[in-house]
C-alpha positions in Angstrom: 47.6 -36.7 70.6 47.2 -35.5 67.0 43.9 -35.5 65.1 44.0 -35.6 61.3 42.3 -32.6 59.6 39.9 -35.0 57.8 38.7 -36.4 61.1 38.3 -32.9 62.7 36.4 -31.7 59.6 34.1 -34.7 59.7 33.4 -34.2 63.4 32.7 -30.5 62.8 30.3 -31.3 60.0 28.4 -33.8 62.2 28.2 -31.3 65.1 26.8 -28.6 62.8 24.2 -31.1 61.5 23.1 -31.8 65.1 22.9 -28.1 66.0 21.4 -26.8 62.8 19.4 -29.8 61.7 18.8 -31.2 58.3 18.3 -28.2 55.9 16.4 -30.2 53.3 14.0 -31.6 55.9 13.2 -28.1 57.2 11.6 -27.2 53.8 9.1 -30.1 54.3 8.1 -28.6 57.6 7.2 -25.1 56.2 3.5 -26.0 56.4 3.8 -26.8 60.1 5.5 -23.4 60.6 2.6 -21.8 58.7 0.1 -23.3 61.0 2.0 -22.2 64.1 2.2 -18.6 62.8 -1.5 -18.5 62.0 -2.4 -20.0 65.4 -0.3 -17.5 67.4 -0.9 -14.5 65.1 -4.3 -14.6 63.5 -4.7 -12.4 60.4 -1.2 -13.1 59.2 -0.5 -13.9 55.5 1.9 -16.7 54.5 2.3 -17.8 50.9 4.6 -20.7 49.8 5.1 -21.4 46.2 6.6 -24.6 44.7 7.5 -25.6 41.2 8.4 -28.7 39.3 11.9 -28.6 37.7 11.7 -29.4 34.0 15.2 -30.9 33.7 15.0 -33.0 36.9 13.9 -36.6 36.8 11.8 -36.4 40.0 8.2 -35.5 39.6 8.1 -33.9 43.1 7.6 -30.2 43.4 10.3 -28.1 45.0 10.3 -25.1 47.2 10.4 -21.9 45.2 9.5 -18.8 47.2 8.0 -17.8 50.5 6.1 -14.6 51.5 5.1 -13.9 55.1 3.4 -10.9 56.6 2.8 -11.0 60.4 -0.4 -9.3 61.3 1.1 -7.8 64.4 3.9 -6.2 62.4 1.4 -5.0 59.7 -0.9 -3.4 62.3 2.0 -1.7 64.1 3.2 -0.3 60.8 -0.2 1.0 59.7 -1.0 2.5 63.2 2.4 4.2 63.5 2.2 5.7 60.0 -1.3 7.1 60.6 -0.5 8.7 64.0 
């Protein structure tokens, strides 16, 4: 049985989507991730910035940058440097 390359490519793309999920949808869940980080690691800092694209028709803001500092990592770094 022969499978055309276009069918194999389409099946591979669908499989990757199932495994990796929808990339665009993951950005909308960043606030949920923030809450999970803060619940499990109090004292952590998490900053997400968004911006509105001037040349784009949509008025929705878009993900721009993300900064995350886990408190456990920060404390470990500070304590190991002061020893």
